[in-house]
C-alpha positions, 0 to 999 in steps of 0.5 A: 508546487511545494517541496520537502527537502529530501536527503538520504535518511539512513539510521543504524539503530532500528528494529525491523520486523517483517509482518506477512501474516494478517493476524500479526499485521492487525495485532501490531496496529492494535497494540501500538495504538493502545500503547500510544502515549503522545501521538498517533499519525495514520495515512492510508490510500484506501479506507472503508467501513469494513470490520478491520478499519472500523475496529481501528477507528474505534481504537483511535477514538479511545486513544484520543479520549485518553489524551493522545493526539490522533491524526488520520489522513486518507486519500480524497478519492479512494476513502469510503468513510461516510461524511457523517463518520468524519464528523463523529471522529472529529467530535471525539478527538480524531483529527481526520483530513483528506488528500486532494478531495475531488472538488473539481473534475480536472483529470490531473488532480483526480489522478494525483493520489496519496498511495501511502500506508503508514502508522506512526506512534510517538515518533518511535514506532512505525508500521509501513508496507502494502496493506490498505485499511480494508478487510481484504488486506487482513484476510477478512474477506475473500478473495483476499490481498496477499501483502506484507508490512514491516514494523520499525522501532527507532529513528526511522519512525521519526523520519516518517513523522517529519514526512507526515507533518509536511504532508499534513500541512500541505495545501492539498490536505483539508478537513471534510468540513472545508471541502466544497459542495462538488467534493462532498457530493462526489464523496457521497456518491462513491460506492459504499463498502460491500460488507455484512453491515453495509445497510447499517452504515447507510442508515447511520445518522448520528454520532451514536450510530457511528460509534456503535458500529465502530465498537461492534466491529472491534467486539466482533473481531475480538470475539472471533479471536482475530485480535486481542486487546491490552496485550502489552506485547512488545513487537521489538522482542527477538529482533535485531536492534541494529538494522540499517534502514533508509526511509524514502518518500516523495519530496514534492506533490507534483512528482517532478522529482520522482524521488522513489522511482529514482532511488529504486532504479539506483539500487537496480543500476548498482546490482551485481548479481540478482534483482527480485521485483515483486509487484502486483501491477507491473506497468513499467515506465520506459526508464524502468525498462531501460534500467532492467535491460541494462542490468541484464546486459551486465548478466544480472539475474532479474526475476519479476513476481506478479499476478496472473490473469486469473489472480489480478484485480486490475485487468487493465494493468495486466493487459498493459503488462502483456504488451511488454512481456515479450521484450522482457522475456527476450532480454532474459528476464524471468517472470513468475505469475501466481495462481488465483483466486487471491490477489497479490498486492505486496510490493518488494524488491531484493537486490543481491540478497543483501538489500530489501525494499518494502512499501507502497511503490508499484512499478507502474506509471502511477507510482512513478509519475502521479502518486505519493509513495513511501518505502523503507530500504533495509541494508541487511542480508538476513532481512533480505533472505527473510523477505525472499522466503516470504515472497517464495511462500506467497508465490507458492503454485506460481508458474513461470511465463515463457511466452504471451498467450495466443489470441485464439487460444484461451486455453493457454491461461488459467483464467476464464475464456471471457477474461482472456478475451477482455485481456486481449481487448485491453491490450489494444486500449492500454497504449492510450491510457498507459500513463494512468495505469 
């Protein structure tokens, strides 16, 4: 067990800018990488060979070639980057490591994942939020994920860099070259990205092939007008430079401390008027539920915004949520579900319209007890109101839930009849696998 000392890390001199638009989310990454002078640290739960991630990888290689230290950390099970691409990146200056590669079939280790989404540049700029490094998280594939990131400039980025350094040096992190034959075999067998260039990636055999595909991806996005290169844009322009921020992370990989869950529940416990939770996968842990019920006992308004049966991309978690809906509704919790076909993926909390949280944390059992997670808390009423407007926009067309759908009435929901029946079957299985959802 390895620990990172975790103390409240609150800065009063940060720029904070929310990034709900897909185009801004990719452009800020392009600009920061091209403007980097010393080091770039990236951590992503899911990364693949879609055009957006491939374009980002092309830019990382360019940065490494001009002398910037570039490190990329991806989850060992959710990454879909070919082993040959790992070698090509390493050969061209990008240090790429994996977190907990599947070197054995131990269920515990397979389920402990790194769920972070971070880009840190020169220890002074930070992009954090809910977007994975995949096309669907940047509006380049349908159905797409509805997300929100935040750009931060200031001391909070240095806190994030310290956390990244600790994680990078951890024993669970290693290069693909050092992964054993079991891990490498499983990695090769993992399903490849379903994209227009899937066959080209499968047929790539050397550095030249991989570099060509990376550059072609960047060129395609630029020709499409989705990104611009060398803009020189400063993302802190027009933003309040004095937002109080707190960077929250896990302090041990065994999750014995449950730092992020405890911090978020502390905010909910201290709420005086209102709590808004936006989460795509609300499989609330028992402690989460009790804290929410306590808030309702204090007459605090609690609103949960989440996916519907028609919009969720994880039917198993939605089935588990169905099993707790009635007790939440009975406690007076308001539940709103967004329509399909796109998937809500944003993770956000607003307390008393004065405190806001964005990051990787889902209110589910995995985020509470298994996955590494990061979030940023902003103590600023204007930011909270801006986040509320973003959430309201993302939930356009959402319907309020007043009861769970009846078993024999699939017309009660907007999803197909088959999906309705699968959901009810999943409700029977959910208690047995709840801790993994």
